N, CA, C, O and CB atoms as a CASP TS submission, in Angstrom:
PFRMAT TS
TARGET T0000
AUTHOR 0000-0000-0000
METHOD Language model
MODEL 1
PARENT N/A
ATOM      1  N   MET     1      13.308  -2.276 -14.641  1.00  0.00           N
ATOM      2  CA  MET     1      12.111  -1.436 -13.875  1.00  0.00           C
ATOM      3  C   MET     1      12.410  -1.329 -12.306  1.00  0.00           C
ATOM      4  O   MET     1      12.149  -0.337 -11.625  1.00  0.00           O
ATOM      5  CB  MET     1      10.548  -2.245 -14.068  1.00  0.00           C
ATOM      6  N   ASP     2      12.908  -2.327 -11.912  1.00  0.00           N
ATOM      7  CA  ASP     2      13.266  -2.048 -10.327  1.00  0.00           C
ATOM      8  C   ASP     2      14.472  -1.431 -10.350  1.00  0.00           C
ATOM      9  O   ASP     2      14.590  -0.695  -9.370  1.00  0.00           O
ATOM     10  CB  ASP     2      13.391  -3.342  -9.347  1.00  0.00           C
ATOM     11  N   ARG     3      15.587  -1.427 -11.194  1.00  0.00           N
ATOM     12  CA  ARG     3      16.591  -0.439 -10.889  1.00  0.00           C
ATOM     13  C   ARG     3      16.055   0.985 -11.106  1.00  0.00           C
ATOM     14  O   ARG     3      16.501   1.920 -10.442  1.00  0.00           O
ATOM     15  CB  ARG     3      17.828  -0.681 -11.741  1.00  0.00           C
ATOM     16  N   LEU     4      15.170   1.141 -11.966  1.00  0.00           N
ATOM     17  CA  LEU     4      14.537   2.566 -12.363  1.00  0.00           C
ATOM     18  C   LEU     4      14.107   3.173 -10.953  1.00  0.00           C
ATOM     19  O   LEU     4      14.538   4.171 -10.376  1.00  0.00           O
ATOM     20  CB  LEU     4      13.099   2.428 -13.486  1.00  0.00           C
ATOM     21  N   LEU     5      13.068   2.209 -10.556  1.00  0.00           N
ATOM     22  CA  LEU     5      12.454   2.414  -9.458  1.00  0.00           C
ATOM     23  C   LEU     5      13.119   2.879  -8.354  1.00  0.00           C
ATOM     24  O   LEU     5      12.810   3.994  -7.935  1.00  0.00           O
ATOM     25  CB  LEU     5      11.912   1.458  -9.185  1.00  0.00           C
ATOM     26  N   LYS     6      14.053   2.185  -7.746  1.00  0.00           N
ATOM     27  CA  LYS     6      15.420   2.082  -6.782  1.00  0.00           C
ATOM     28  C   LYS     6      16.150   3.210  -6.917  1.00  0.00           C
ATOM     29  O   LYS     6      16.384   3.932  -5.948  1.00  0.00           O
ATOM     30  CB  LYS     6      16.426   0.897  -7.104  1.00  0.00           C
ATOM     31  N   GLU     7      16.585   3.472  -8.146  1.00  0.00           N
ATOM     32  CA  GLU     7      17.417   4.480  -7.892  1.00  0.00           C
ATOM     33  C   GLU     7      16.815   5.909  -8.533  1.00  0.00           C
ATOM     34  O   GLU     7      17.581   6.806  -8.884  1.00  0.00           O
ATOM     35  CB  GLU     7      18.803   4.057  -8.448  1.00  0.00           C
ATOM     36  N   GLY     8      15.606   6.000  -8.628  1.00  0.00           N
ATOM     37  CA  GLY     8      14.853   7.325  -8.989  1.00  0.00           C
ATOM     38  C   GLY     8      14.178   7.769  -7.868  1.00  0.00           C
ATOM     39  O   GLY     8      13.948   8.975  -7.773  1.00  0.00           O
ATOM     40  N   ILE     9      13.820   7.006  -7.002  1.00  0.00           N
ATOM     41  CA  ILE     9      12.909   7.253  -5.687  1.00  0.00           C
ATOM     42  C   ILE     9      13.468   6.732  -4.318  1.00  0.00           C
ATOM     43  O   ILE     9      13.881   5.597  -4.080  1.00  0.00           O
ATOM     44  CB  ILE     9      11.492   6.520  -5.877  1.00  0.00           C
ATOM     45  N   ASP    10      13.394   7.801  -3.474  1.00  0.00           N
ATOM     46  CA  ASP    10      13.833   7.386  -2.349  1.00  0.00           C
ATOM     47  C   ASP    10      12.775   6.533  -1.582  1.00  0.00           C
ATOM     48  O   ASP    10      11.779   6.949  -0.989  1.00  0.00           O
ATOM     49  CB  ASP    10      14.280   8.501  -1.650  1.00  0.00           C
ATOM     50  N   LEU    11      13.165   5.382  -1.710  1.00  0.00           N
ATOM     51  CA  LEU    11      12.289   4.388  -0.813  1.00  0.00           C
ATOM     52  C   LEU    11      12.417   4.416   0.560  1.00  0.00           C
ATOM     53  O   LEU    11      11.686   3.607   1.131  1.00  0.00           O
ATOM     54  CB  LEU    11      12.533   3.040  -1.105  1.00  0.00           C
ATOM     55  N   ALA    12      13.129   5.106   1.278  1.00  0.00           N
ATOM     56  CA  ALA    12      13.148   5.329   2.739  1.00  0.00           C
ATOM     57  C   ALA    12      12.239   6.058   3.284  1.00  0.00           C
ATOM     58  O   ALA    12      12.082   6.011   4.504  1.00  0.00           O
ATOM     59  CB  ALA    12      14.200   5.842   3.148  1.00  0.00           C
ATOM     60  N   ASN    13      11.378   6.964   2.398  1.00  0.00           N
ATOM     61  CA  ASN    13      10.493   7.870   2.860  1.00  0.00           C
ATOM     62  C   ASN    13       8.909   7.064   2.225  1.00  0.00           C
ATOM     63  O   ASN    13       7.760   7.448   2.444  1.00  0.00           O
ATOM     64  CB  ASN    13      10.966   9.576   2.214  1.00  0.00           C
ATOM     65  N   ARG    14       9.211   6.250   1.667  1.00  0.00           N
ATOM     66  CA  ARG    14       7.872   5.731   1.030  1.00  0.00           C
ATOM     67  C   ARG    14       7.850   4.126   1.234  1.00  0.00           C
ATOM     68  O   ARG    14       8.215   3.311   0.386  1.00  0.00           O
ATOM     69  CB  ARG    14       7.781   6.136  -0.687  1.00  0.00           C
ATOM     70  N   PRO    15       7.368   3.842   2.479  1.00  0.00           N
ATOM     71  CA  PRO    15       6.894   2.436   2.890  1.00  0.00           C
ATOM     72  C   PRO    15       6.245   1.668   2.024  1.00  0.00           C
ATOM     73  O   PRO    15       6.637   0.564   1.645  1.00  0.00           O
ATOM     74  CB  PRO    15       6.081   2.447   3.911  1.00  0.00           C
ATOM     75  N   VAL    16       5.430   2.114   1.749  1.00  0.00           N
ATOM     76  CA  VAL    16       4.109   1.272   0.593  1.00  0.00           C
ATOM     77  C   VAL    16       5.130   1.018  -0.478  1.00  0.00           C
ATOM     78  O   VAL    16       5.583  -0.126  -0.491  1.00  0.00           O
ATOM     79  CB  VAL    16       2.452   2.442  -0.180  1.00  0.00           C
ATOM     80  N   LEU    17       5.568   1.830  -1.350  1.00  0.00           N
ATOM     81  CA  LEU    17       6.252   1.553  -2.504  1.00  0.00           C
ATOM     82  C   LEU    17       7.667   0.458  -2.184  1.00  0.00           C
ATOM     83  O   LEU    17       8.117  -0.392  -2.952  1.00  0.00           O
ATOM     84  CB  LEU    17       6.664   3.067  -3.123  1.00  0.00           C
ATOM     85  N   ARG    18       8.122   0.794  -0.885  1.00  0.00           N
ATOM     86  CA  ARG    18       9.512  -0.043  -0.447  1.00  0.00           C
ATOM     87  C   ARG    18       8.822  -1.735  -0.372  1.00  0.00           C
ATOM     88  O   ARG    18       9.362  -2.774  -0.751  1.00  0.00           O
ATOM     89  CB  ARG    18      10.280   0.633   1.468  1.00  0.00           C
ATOM     90  N   TYR    19       7.659  -1.575   0.162  1.00  0.00           N
ATOM     91  CA  TYR    19       7.285  -3.193   0.520  1.00  0.00           C
ATOM     92  C   TYR    19       7.000  -3.657  -0.765  1.00  0.00           C
ATOM     93  O   TYR    19       7.340  -4.812  -1.023  1.00  0.00           O
ATOM     94  CB  TYR    19       5.917  -3.522   1.587  1.00  0.00           C
ATOM     95  N   LEU    20       6.355  -2.886  -1.762  1.00  0.00           N
ATOM     96  CA  LEU    20       5.787  -3.382  -3.041  1.00  0.00           C
ATOM     97  C   LEU    20       7.183  -3.645  -3.875  1.00  0.00           C
ATOM     98  O   LEU    20       7.069  -4.645  -4.584  1.00  0.00           O
ATOM     99  CB  LEU    20       4.665  -2.205  -3.807  1.00  0.00           C
ATOM    100  N   ILE    21       8.214  -3.137  -3.957  1.00  0.00           N
ATOM    101  CA  ILE    21       9.471  -2.999  -4.602  1.00  0.00           C
ATOM    102  C   ILE    21      10.399  -3.934  -3.985  1.00  0.00           C
ATOM    103  O   ILE    21      10.929  -4.769  -4.718  1.00  0.00           O
ATOM    104  CB  ILE    21       9.986  -1.614  -4.543  1.00  0.00           C
ATOM    105  N   ASP    22      10.667  -3.916  -2.774  1.00  0.00           N
ATOM    106  CA  ASP    22      11.665  -4.723  -2.165  1.00  0.00           C
ATOM    107  C   ASP    22      11.393  -6.217  -1.649  1.00  0.00           C
ATOM    108  O   ASP    22      12.273  -7.078  -1.649  1.00  0.00           O
ATOM    109  CB  ASP    22      12.092  -3.976  -1.101  1.00  0.00           C
ATOM    110  N   GLU    23      10.143  -6.421  -1.230  1.00  0.00           N
ATOM    111  CA  GLU    23       9.280  -7.358  -0.918  1.00  0.00           C
ATOM    112  C   GLU    23       8.386  -7.961  -1.623  1.00  0.00           C
ATOM    113  O   GLU    23       8.658  -8.547  -2.671  1.00  0.00           O
ATOM    114  CB  GLU    23       8.778  -7.046  -0.176  1.00  0.00           C
ATOM    115  N   ASP    24       7.136  -7.877  -1.085  1.00  0.00           N
ATOM    116  CA  ASP    24       6.051  -8.588  -1.987  1.00  0.00           C
ATOM    117  C   ASP    24       4.639  -7.911  -1.446  1.00  0.00           C
ATOM    118  O   ASP    24       4.579  -6.903  -0.742  1.00  0.00           O
ATOM    119  CB  ASP    24       6.067 -10.443  -1.780  1.00  0.00           C
ATOM    120  N   MET    25       3.666  -8.585  -1.864  1.00  0.00           N
ATOM    121  CA  MET    25       2.454  -8.269  -0.934  1.00  0.00           C
ATOM    122  C   MET    25       2.365  -8.604   0.494  1.00  0.00           C
ATOM    123  O   MET    25       1.813  -7.903   1.342  1.00  0.00           O
ATOM    124  CB  MET    25       1.370  -8.867  -1.430  1.00  0.00           C
ATOM    125  N   LYS    26       2.943  -9.719   0.691  1.00  0.00           N
ATOM    126  CA  LYS    26       2.820 -10.489   2.000  1.00  0.00           C
ATOM    127  C   LYS    26       3.523  -9.243   2.996  1.00  0.00           C
ATOM    128  O   LYS    26       3.010  -8.961   4.079  1.00  0.00           O
ATOM    129  CB  LYS    26       3.768 -12.207   1.979  1.00  0.00           C
ATOM    130  N   GLY    27       4.778  -8.531   2.475  1.00  0.00           N
ATOM    131  CA  GLY    27       5.326  -7.680   3.175  1.00  0.00           C
ATOM    132  C   GLY    27       4.416  -6.414   3.461  1.00  0.00           C
ATOM    133  O   GLY    27       4.441  -5.875   4.567  1.00  0.00           O
ATOM    134  N   LEU    28       3.775  -6.050   2.641  1.00  0.00           N
ATOM    135  CA  LEU    28       2.725  -4.782   2.827  1.00  0.00           C
ATOM    136  C   LEU    28       1.664  -5.034   3.517  1.00  0.00           C
ATOM    137  O   LEU    28       1.146  -4.180   4.237  1.00  0.00           O
ATOM    138  CB  LEU    28       2.165  -4.233   1.622  1.00  0.00           C
ATOM    139  N   LEU    29       1.151  -6.382   3.367  1.00  0.00           N
ATOM    140  CA  LEU    29       0.129  -6.919   4.295  1.00  0.00           C
ATOM    141  C   LEU    29       0.765  -6.808   5.843  1.00  0.00           C
ATOM    142  O   LEU    29       0.132  -6.298   6.767  1.00  0.00           O
ATOM    143  CB  LEU    29      -0.251  -8.549   3.851  1.00  0.00           C
ATOM    144  N   ASN    30       2.032  -7.330   5.975  1.00  0.00           N
ATOM    145  CA  ASN    30       2.345  -7.316   7.545  1.00  0.00           C
ATOM    146  C   ASN    30       2.405  -5.894   8.175  1.00  0.00           C
ATOM    147  O   ASN    30       2.092  -5.630   9.336  1.00  0.00           O
ATOM    148  CB  ASN    30       3.785  -8.017   7.837  1.00  0.00           C
ATOM    149  N   PHE    31       2.878  -4.977   7.189  1.00  0.00           N
ATOM    150  CA  PHE    31       3.164  -3.674   7.425  1.00  0.00           C
ATOM    151  C   PHE    31       1.746  -3.077   7.922  1.00  0.00           C
ATOM    152  O   PHE    31       1.676  -2.448   8.978  1.00  0.00           O
ATOM    153  CB  PHE    31       3.798  -2.978   6.113  1.00  0.00           C
ATOM    154  N   ALA    32       0.786  -3.275   7.222  1.00  0.00           N
ATOM    155  CA  ALA    32      -0.529  -2.890   7.413  1.00  0.00           C
ATOM    156  C   ALA    32      -1.238  -3.456   8.657  1.00  0.00           C
ATOM    157  O   ALA    32      -1.998  -2.747   9.318  1.00  0.00           O
ATOM    158  CB  ALA    32      -1.234  -3.241   6.257  1.00  0.00           C
ATOM    159  N   LEU    33      -0.980  -4.755   8.973  1.00  0.00           N
ATOM    160  CA  LEU    33      -1.418  -5.420   9.801  1.00  0.00           C
ATOM    161  C   LEU    33      -0.897  -5.103  11.388  1.00  0.00           C
ATOM    162  O   LEU    33      -1.495  -5.428  12.414  1.00  0.00           O
ATOM    163  CB  LEU    33      -1.180  -6.627   9.292  1.00  0.00           C
ATOM    164  N   ASP    34       0.179  -4.494  11.305  1.00  0.00           N
ATOM    165  CA  ASP    34       0.911  -4.066  12.334  1.00  0.00           C
ATOM    166  C   ASP    34       0.239  -2.625  12.694  1.00  0.00           C
ATOM    167  O   ASP    34       0.332  -2.172  13.835  1.00  0.00           O
ATOM    168  CB  ASP    34       2.464  -4.045  11.941  1.00  0.00           C
ATOM    169  N   LEU    35      -0.406  -1.970  11.709  1.00  0.00           N
ATOM    170  CA  LEU    35      -0.664  -0.764  11.917  1.00  0.00           C
ATOM    171  C   LEU    35      -2.440  -0.755  12.369  1.00  0.00           C
ATOM    172  O   LEU    35      -3.098   0.272  12.529  1.00  0.00           O
ATOM    173  CB  LEU    35      -0.166   0.065  10.545  1.00  0.00           C
ATOM    174  N   GLY    36      -2.931  -2.095  12.502  1.00  0.00           N
ATOM    175  CA  GLY    36      -4.290  -2.317  13.004  1.00  0.00           C
ATOM    176  C   GLY    36      -5.184  -2.819  11.636  1.00  0.00           C
ATOM    177  O   GLY    36      -6.258  -3.406  11.769  1.00  0.00           O
ATOM    178  N   TYR    37      -4.642  -2.533  10.423  1.00  0.00           N
ATOM    179  CA  TYR    37      -5.515  -3.204   9.211  1.00  0.00           C
ATOM    180  C   TYR    37      -6.129  -4.655   9.487  1.00  0.00           C
ATOM    181  O   TYR    37      -5.467  -5.492  10.101  1.00  0.00           O
ATOM    182  CB  TYR    37      -4.545  -3.374   7.875  1.00  0.00           C
ATOM    183  N   GLN    38      -7.188  -4.878   9.096  1.00  0.00           N
ATOM    184  CA  GLN    38      -8.074  -6.307   9.352  1.00  0.00           C
ATOM    185  C   GLN    38      -8.114  -6.783   8.059  1.00  0.00           C
ATOM    186  O   GLN    38      -8.228  -5.873   7.237  1.00  0.00           O
ATOM    187  CB  GLN    38      -9.705  -6.187   9.985  1.00  0.00           C
ATOM    188  N   GLU    39      -8.061  -7.874   7.602  1.00  0.00           N
ATOM    189  CA  GLU    39      -8.376  -8.511   6.269  1.00  0.00           C
ATOM    190  C   GLU    39      -9.857  -8.709   6.313  1.00  0.00           C
ATOM    191  O   GLU    39     -10.428  -8.976   7.370  1.00  0.00           O
ATOM    192  CB  GLU    39      -7.583  -9.923   6.001  1.00  0.00           C
ATOM    193  N   LEU    40     -10.351  -8.609   5.414  1.00  0.00           N
ATOM    194  CA  LEU    40     -11.879  -8.888   4.818  1.00  0.00           C
ATOM    195  C   LEU    40     -12.084 -10.198   5.193  1.00  0.00           C
ATOM    196  O   LEU    40     -11.251 -11.034   4.842  1.00  0.00           O
ATOM    197  CB  LEU    40     -12.119  -8.744   3.143  1.00  0.00           C
ATOM    198  N   ASP    41     -13.128 -10.557   5.900  1.00  0.00           N
ATOM    199  CA  ASP    41     -13.776 -11.770   6.363  1.00  0.00           C
ATOM    200  C   ASP    41     -14.098 -12.531   5.334  1.00  0.00           C
ATOM    201  O   ASP    41     -14.010 -13.755   5.430  1.00  0.00           O
ATOM    202  CB  ASP    41     -14.902 -11.573   7.122  1.00  0.00           C
ATOM    203  N   GLU    42     -14.588 -11.825   4.011  1.00  0.00           N
ATOM    204  CA  GLU    42     -15.059 -12.533   2.689  1.00  0.00           C
ATOM    205  C   GLU    42     -13.712 -12.548   1.752  1.00  0.00           C
ATOM    206  O   GLU    42     -13.948 -12.660   0.549  1.00  0.00           O
ATOM    207  CB  GLU    42     -16.430 -11.633   1.885  1.00  0.00           C
ATOM    208  N   GLY    43     -12.615 -12.471   2.056  1.00  0.00           N
ATOM    209  CA  GLY    43     -11.309 -12.690   1.120  1.00  0.00           C
ATOM    210  C   GLY    43     -11.468 -11.318  -0.035  1.00  0.00           C
ATOM    211  O   GLY    43     -12.188 -10.326   0.076  1.00  0.00           O
ATOM    212  N   TYR    44     -10.692 -11.621  -0.940  1.00  0.00           N
ATOM    213  CA  TYR    44     -10.211 -10.729  -1.826  1.00  0.00           C
ATOM    214  C   TYR    44     -10.502 -11.774  -3.304  1.00  0.00           C
ATOM    215  O   TYR    44     -10.535 -13.000  -3.412  1.00  0.00           O
ATOM    216  CB  TYR    44      -8.472 -10.220  -1.388  1.00  0.00           C
ATOM    217  N   VAL    45     -10.690 -10.640  -4.346  1.00  0.00           N
ATOM    218  CA  VAL    45     -10.871 -11.653  -5.757  1.00  0.00           C
ATOM    219  C   VAL    45      -9.475 -11.618  -6.465  1.00  0.00           C
ATOM    220  O   VAL    45      -9.322 -12.267  -7.501  1.00  0.00           O
ATOM    221  CB  VAL    45     -12.175 -11.024  -6.995  1.00  0.00           C
ATOM    222  N   SER    46      -8.377 -10.824  -5.896  1.00  0.00           N
ATOM    223  CA  SER    46      -7.054 -10.911  -6.587  1.00  0.00           C
ATOM    224  C   SER    46      -6.337 -10.271  -5.476  1.00  0.00           C
ATOM    225  O   SER    46      -6.800 -10.045  -4.358  1.00  0.00           O
ATOM    226  CB  SER    46      -6.892 -10.161  -8.109  1.00  0.00           C
ATOM    227  N   LYS    47      -4.887  -9.942  -6.000  1.00  0.00           N
ATOM    228  CA  LYS    47      -3.787  -9.135  -5.169  1.00  0.00           C
ATOM    229  C   LYS    47      -4.133  -8.041  -5.524  1.00  0.00           C
ATOM    230  O   LYS    47      -3.669  -7.170  -4.788  1.00  0.00           O
ATOM    231  CB  LYS    47      -2.279  -9.328  -5.368  1.00  0.00           C
ATOM    232  N   CYS    48      -4.816  -7.623  -6.418  1.00  0.00           N
ATOM    233  CA  CYS    48      -4.826  -5.923  -6.805  1.00  0.00           C
ATOM    234  C   CYS    48      -6.127  -5.615  -5.672  1.00  0.00           C
ATOM    235  O   CYS    48      -6.208  -4.554  -5.053  1.00  0.00           O
ATOM    236  CB  CYS    48      -5.322  -5.423  -8.925  1.00  0.00           C
ATOM    237  N   HIS    49      -7.055  -6.683  -5.541  1.00  0.00           N
ATOM    238  CA  HIS    49      -8.333  -6.133  -4.568  1.00  0.00           C
ATOM    239  C   HIS    49      -7.494  -5.823  -3.178  1.00  0.00           C
ATOM    240  O   HIS    49      -7.398  -4.654  -2.805  1.00  0.00           O
ATOM    241  CB  HIS    49      -9.782  -7.497  -4.268  1.00  0.00           C
ATOM    242  N   LEU    50      -7.004  -6.692  -2.563  1.00  0.00           N
ATOM    243  CA  LEU    50      -6.037  -6.781  -1.310  1.00  0.00           C
ATOM    244  C   LEU    50      -5.089  -5.680  -1.294  1.00  0.00           C
ATOM    245  O   LEU    50      -4.869  -5.242  -0.165  1.00  0.00           O
ATOM    246  CB  LEU    50      -5.196  -8.112  -1.276  1.00  0.00           C
ATOM    247  N   CYS    51      -4.446  -5.097  -2.283  1.00  0.00           N
ATOM    248  CA  CYS    51      -3.666  -3.960  -2.601  1.00  0.00           C
ATOM    249  C   CYS    51      -4.492  -2.660  -2.511  1.00  0.00           C
ATOM    250  O   CYS    51      -4.184  -1.830  -1.656  1.00  0.00           O
ATOM    251  CB  CYS    51      -3.077  -4.131  -3.969  1.00  0.00           C
ATOM    252  N   LEU    52      -5.199  -2.509  -3.085  1.00  0.00           N
ATOM    253  CA  LEU    52      -6.297  -1.480  -2.867  1.00  0.00           C
ATOM    254  C   LEU    52      -7.046  -1.332  -1.730  1.00  0.00           C
ATOM    255  O   LEU    52      -7.321  -0.203  -1.326  1.00  0.00           O
ATOM    256  CB  LEU    52      -7.178  -1.607  -3.712  1.00  0.00           C
ATOM    257  N   ASP    53      -7.351  -2.156  -1.254  1.00  0.00           N
ATOM    258  CA  ASP    53      -8.243  -2.426   0.378  1.00  0.00           C
ATOM    259  C   ASP    53      -7.018  -1.771   1.452  1.00  0.00           C
ATOM    260  O   ASP    53      -7.305  -0.887   2.258  1.00  0.00           O
ATOM    261  CB  ASP    53      -8.621  -4.656   0.873  1.00  0.00           C
ATOM    262  N   ILE    54      -5.784  -2.280   1.343  1.00  0.00           N
ATOM    263  CA  ILE    54      -4.730  -2.106   2.372  1.00  0.00           C
ATOM    264  C   ILE    54      -4.370  -0.375   2.059  1.00  0.00           C
ATOM    265  O   ILE    54      -4.113   0.491   2.895  1.00  0.00           O
ATOM    266  CB  ILE    54      -3.257  -3.351   2.100  1.00  0.00           C
ATOM    267  N   ARG    55      -4.451  -0.256   0.648  1.00  0.00           N
ATOM    268  CA  ARG    55      -3.920   1.454   0.433  1.00  0.00           C
ATOM    269  C   ARG    55      -5.429   2.363   1.072  1.00  0.00           C
ATOM    270  O   ARG    55      -5.426   3.502   1.540  1.00  0.00           O
ATOM    271  CB  ARG    55      -3.553   1.944  -1.820  1.00  0.00           C
ATOM    272  N   GLN    56      -6.331   1.669   0.945  1.00  0.00           N
ATOM    273  CA  GLN    56      -7.546   2.920   1.502  1.00  0.00           C
ATOM    274  C   GLN    56      -7.311   3.076   3.151  1.00  0.00           C
ATOM    275  O   GLN    56      -7.390   4.125   3.791  1.00  0.00           O
ATOM    276  CB  GLN    56      -9.514   2.303   1.209  1.00  0.00           C
ATOM    277  N   TYR    57      -7.028   1.853   3.617  1.00  0.00           N
ATOM    278  CA  TYR    57      -6.895   1.523   5.219  1.00  0.00           C
ATOM    279  C   TYR    57      -5.789   2.633   5.531  1.00  0.00           C
ATOM    280  O   TYR    57      -6.012   3.480   6.397  1.00  0.00           O
ATOM    281  CB  TYR    57      -6.323  -0.272   5.661  1.00  0.00           C
ATOM    282  N   LEU    58      -4.485   2.613   4.746  1.00  0.00           N
ATOM    283  CA  LEU    58      -3.465   3.304   4.986  1.00  0.00           C
ATOM    284  C   LEU    58      -3.888   4.794   4.757  1.00  0.00           C
ATOM    285  O   LEU    58      -3.770   5.472   5.778  1.00  0.00           O
ATOM    286  CB  LEU    58      -2.355   2.813   4.190  1.00  0.00           C
ATOM    287  N   VAL    59      -4.198   5.241   4.026  1.00  0.00           N
ATOM    288  CA  VAL    59      -4.645   6.622   3.568  1.00  0.00           C
ATOM    289  C   VAL    59      -5.780   7.138   4.579  1.00  0.00           C
ATOM    290  O   VAL    59      -5.753   8.320   4.919  1.00  0.00           O
ATOM    291  CB  VAL    59      -5.235   6.561   1.981  1.00  0.00           C
ATOM    292  N   SER    60      -6.705   6.344   5.031  1.00  0.00           N
ATOM    293  CA  SER    60      -7.511   6.870   6.065  1.00  0.00           C
ATOM    294  C   SER    60      -6.933   6.844   7.447  1.00  0.00           C
ATOM    295  O   SER    60      -7.709   7.261   8.307  1.00  0.00           O
ATOM    296  CB  SER    60      -8.719   6.186   6.070  1.00  0.00           C
ATOM    297  N   ASN    61      -5.760   6.455   7.864  1.00  0.00           N
ATOM    298  CA  ASN    61      -4.996   6.890   8.744  1.00  0.00           C
ATOM    299  C   ASN    61      -3.602   7.467   9.096  1.00  0.00           C
ATOM    300  O   ASN    61      -3.136   7.622  10.225  1.00  0.00           O
ATOM    301  CB  ASN    61      -5.110   6.266   9.151  1.00  0.00           C
ATOM    302  N   ASP    62      -2.964   7.786   7.767  1.00  0.00           N
ATOM    303  CA  ASP    62      -1.776   8.378   7.726  1.00  0.00           C
ATOM    304  C   ASP    62      -1.601   9.227   6.510  1.00  0.00           C
ATOM    305  O   ASP    62      -2.470   9.264   5.638  1.00  0.00           O
ATOM    306  CB  ASP    62      -0.796   7.418   7.833  1.00  0.00           C
ATOM    307  N   ASP    63      -0.708   9.777   6.451  1.00  0.00           N
ATOM    308  CA  ASP    63      -0.272  10.454   5.416  1.00  0.00           C
ATOM    309  C   ASP    63       1.110   9.755   4.582  1.00  0.00           C
ATOM    310  O   ASP    63       2.261   9.618   4.997  1.00  0.00           O
ATOM    311  CB  ASP    63      -0.021  11.836   6.002  1.00  0.00           C
ATOM    312  N   TYR    64       0.647   9.467   3.558  1.00  0.00           N
ATOM    313  CA  TYR    64       1.851   8.745   2.397  1.00  0.00           C
ATOM    314  C   TYR    64       1.835   9.222   1.268  1.00  0.00           C
ATOM    315  O   TYR    64       0.859   9.168   0.520  1.00  0.00           O
ATOM    316  CB  TYR    64       1.745   7.274   2.020  1.00  0.00           C
ATOM    317  N   ASP    65       3.284   9.932   0.912  1.00  0.00           N
ATOM    318  CA  ASP    65       3.308  10.554  -0.325  1.00  0.00           C
ATOM    319  C   ASP    65       3.089   9.615  -1.245  1.00  0.00           C
ATOM    320  O   ASP    65       2.695  10.234  -2.234  1.00  0.00           O
ATOM    321  CB  ASP    65       4.450  11.245  -0.597  1.00  0.00           C
ATOM    322  N   GLU    66       3.119   8.436  -1.495  1.00  0.00           N
ATOM    323  CA  GLU    66       3.184   7.449  -2.630  1.00  0.00           C
ATOM    324  C   GLU    66       1.554   7.110  -2.807  1.00  0.00           C
ATOM    325  O   GLU    66       1.066   6.357  -3.649  1.00  0.00           O
ATOM    326  CB  GLU    66       4.225   5.987  -2.229  1.00  0.00           C
ATOM    327  N   LEU    67       0.961   7.754  -1.942  1.00  0.00           N
ATOM    328  CA  LEU    67      -0.776   7.389  -2.000  1.00  0.00           C
ATOM    329  C   LEU    67      -1.510   8.182  -2.188  1.00  0.00           C
ATOM    330  O   LEU    67      -2.687   8.210  -1.829  1.00  0.00           O
ATOM    331  CB  LEU    67      -1.433   6.918  -0.972  1.00  0.00           C
ATOM    332  N   LYS    68      -0.747   9.182  -2.960  1.00  0.00           N
ATOM    333  CA  LYS    68      -1.303  10.817  -3.294  1.00  0.00           C
ATOM    334  C   LYS    68      -1.622  10.721  -4.467  1.00  0.00           C
ATOM    335  O   LYS    68      -0.842  10.172  -5.246  1.00  0.00           O
ATOM    336  CB  LYS    68      -0.310  12.115  -3.184  1.00  0.00           C
ATOM    337  N   PRO    69      -2.855  11.230  -4.913  1.00  0.00           N
ATOM    338  CA  PRO    69      -3.798  11.995  -4.555  1.00  0.00           C
ATOM    339  C   PRO    69      -5.051  11.303  -3.373  1.00  0.00           C
ATOM    340  O   PRO    69      -5.672  10.310  -3.753  1.00  0.00           O
ATOM    341  CB  PRO    69      -4.327  12.417  -5.929  1.00  0.00           C
ATOM    342  N   THR    70      -5.259  11.710  -2.398  1.00  0.00           N
ATOM    343  CA  THR    70      -5.931  11.121  -1.570  1.00  0.00           C
ATOM    344  C   THR    70      -7.396  11.008  -2.308  1.00  0.00           C
ATOM    345  O   THR    70      -8.050   9.965  -2.312  1.00  0.00           O
ATOM    346  CB  THR    70      -5.829  11.843  -0.243  1.00  0.00           C
ATOM    347  N   GLU    71      -7.809  12.213  -2.923  1.00  0.00           N
ATOM    348  CA  GLU    71      -8.782  12.172  -3.678  1.00  0.00           C
ATOM    349  C   GLU    71      -9.393  11.047  -4.197  1.00  0.00           C
ATOM    350  O   GLU    71     -10.582  10.771  -4.042  1.00  0.00           O
ATOM    351  CB  GLU    71      -8.521  12.783  -4.451  1.00  0.00           C
ATOM    352  N   PHE    72      -8.319  10.184  -5.014  1.00  0.00           N
ATOM    353  CA  PHE    72      -8.739   8.967  -5.437  1.00  0.00           C
ATOM    354  C   PHE    72      -9.471   7.952  -4.611  1.00  0.00           C
ATOM    355  O   PHE    72     -10.469   7.381  -5.049  1.00  0.00           O
ATOM    356  CB  PHE    72      -7.746   8.441  -5.853  1.00  0.00           C
ATOM    357  N   TYR    73      -8.958   7.716  -3.365  1.00  0.00           N
ATOM    358  CA  TYR    73      -9.469   6.802  -2.356  1.00  0.00           C
ATOM    359  C   TYR    73     -10.930   7.317  -1.805  1.00  0.00           C
ATOM    360  O   TYR    73     -11.806   6.621  -1.291  1.00  0.00           O
ATOM    361  CB  TYR    73      -8.373   6.699  -1.150  1.00  0.00           C
ATOM    362  N   GLU    74     -10.946   8.696  -2.049  1.00  0.00           N
ATOM    363  CA  GLU    74     -12.416   9.295  -1.532  1.00  0.00           C
ATOM    364  C   GLU    74     -13.466   9.051  -2.595  1.00  0.00           C
ATOM    365  O   GLU    74     -14.683   9.109  -2.415  1.00  0.00           O
ATOM    366  CB  GLU    74     -12.385  10.993  -1.238  1.00  0.00           C
ATOM    367  N   GLN    75     -12.950   8.821  -3.524  1.00  0.00           N
ATOM    368  CA  GLN    75     -14.065   8.391  -4.867  1.00  0.00           C
ATOM    369  C   GLN    75     -14.352   6.976  -5.007  1.00  0.00           C
ATOM    370  O   GLN    75     -15.154   6.610  -5.866  1.00  0.00           O
ATOM    371  CB  GLN    75     -13.471   8.778  -6.400  1.00  0.00           C
ATOM    372  N   LEU    76     -13.738   6.102  -4.200  1.00  0.00           N
ATOM    373  CA  LEU    76     -14.088   4.716  -4.360  1.00  0.00           C
ATOM    374  C   LEU    76     -14.996   4.369  -3.160  1.00  0.00           C
ATOM    375  O   LEU    76     -15.659   3.333  -3.217  1.00  0.00           O
ATOM    376  CB  LEU    76     -12.796   3.788  -4.437  1.00  0.00           C
ATOM    377  N   LYS    77     -15.056   5.055  -2.233  1.00  0.00           N
ATOM    378  CA  LYS    77     -16.379   5.019  -0.881  1.00  0.00           C
ATOM    379  C   LYS    77     -17.820   4.777  -1.250  1.00  0.00           C
ATOM    380  O   LYS    77     -18.686   4.752  -0.375  1.00  0.00           O
ATOM    381  CB  LYS    77     -16.548   6.549  -0.069  1.00  0.00           C
TER
END
């Protein structure tokens, strides 16, 4: 799976995917924190919850091809 993703997708232009594939949630979290993301005071129920919260933040502050369609995130509000 990693090989397919790395060879089939240019990760240089997709930082969210790059962090999830080449690093882990910690890398994605640090990336988001550097962009102003603030962790929820009440915490998260799972890694999926954290990832979704980070992606919602990123979509609301910039344009990331790998997070499209942005309408998905609008439905979560």
